[in-house]
Residue, then its C-alpha position, 0 to 999 in steps of 0.5 A: m917487413t914490419e916492426k909491429h911485434k909484441l915484446r914479451l922478454l928480451n935479455f941483454i947479456f953483456c960479456s967478454d970476448s972469450y965468453l962470447l967466443n965460447i957461445n959462438q963456438q958452442y951454439l953456432k959452430h963459428d970459431t971467430y970473435t964477434d960483437i953479438v950473438t942473438f937467440d930467438n926463443s919466441d914461439l909466435k911470429q909476432e912476438i919477441v922473446g930472445d937473448i942477445f949476448i954482446s961482447l963489451d970488448r968488441i964494442r970498445e974495439n969497434a968504437k975505436e976502429l970506427n972512431v965512434n963513441e962507445k955508447d953509440e956503438l953499444h946502442r947500434v949493436m943492441i938495435h942490430g940484435t933486436l932487428h934480427l929478432l924482428g926478422y931482419p937478416d944481414k947476409g948479402k949486400s942489400a940485406k946489410a944495407l937495409m939493416t944499416e938503414k934501420e939501425d940509423l933510423y932507430l939510433s936517431k930516435r934516441a932521446f938522450 
């Protein structure tokens, strides 16, 4: 897998738990709170066009539970959603491990 995609349009929509729960129920038929829902709207394999919905309530809660900075957790989740748009899954042990490895890699590249 490669990250050599052309970025066309990427929207980050920051919202509440209740708003994202509604999105999760309506579009994915999941009746659970989540930190992120990613929609891939691209027509071509090597381009990124997508919408990433992120619950700021979940980010705050996850940061507390994981004992990490809220900014770092937000960045991790933003990277996570972008990796989904690049084709990385996170179902299964090995896929989750690779996703975490990629998240850590891109978090380490931040210049701030």
